[in-house]
N, C-alpha and C positions, 0 to 999 in steps of 0.2 A: 645249567645244572644247579639245583637248589641244594644248599648244604643244610643238613639237619643235625640236631643235637645227638641223635643216635650214632651218627657217623664218627663222632668224637668221643664216644663213651669209653672205648679202649684206651685212648690217649689220656683222658681224664683219670682213669684208674691207674695208669702208669705214673702219671704225675703225682697223684696222691700217695702211691706206694713209695716213690722216690723221696717225697717230702717227709714221710714218716721215717724212712731209713736215715735221712739226713739229720733229722731232729735228734737222733740218738748219738750222732757223732760229736766229738769235742770240737770247739772252735779252732779255726786255723790259727797257727802261730802268727802273732803280729797283727791280727785283725781286732778291731774294736768297733762296737756298735756306734753309729753316728760319725765314724771317722772317714766318710767318703770325701774324695776330692771333688771339686766342682765339675771336672770332666766326668767322673764316675756318676755324679748326680744327673748330669745331662744324659748319659748313656742309659741309666735306669729309667729316667723319665721317658726317653724315646722308646724303650722296650715296653713300658707300661702303656704308652699311647698305641703301640702296635697291637697289644693284647686287648685293650679296652676300647680302642678307637679314639678319635680326636675329641668326641663328646663324652667320653667316659670320665671316671673320677679323677683322672690326671690330665684331662683335656682342658681347653680354655675355661676358666672359671672354676675348675675342679681342684686346682692346687691352692693351698693356703697362700694368700697374698696375690693371687692371680687377678689380673684386670678382668672385670665382667662387662 
């Protein structure tokens, strides 16, 4: 079965709506931009690789300082 963009249109709309709602919320207590632990950075990187694929912007060569 071939996956098309149209199949994800409802999900994309839901994500956009959630991001808009989240932008209006105050930051969580105790959270600071750029204050991720190394483990959290690895988890974020792994999630981004799942979303964009290994050759996406976070794949090999896509990260600042990554070996090419």
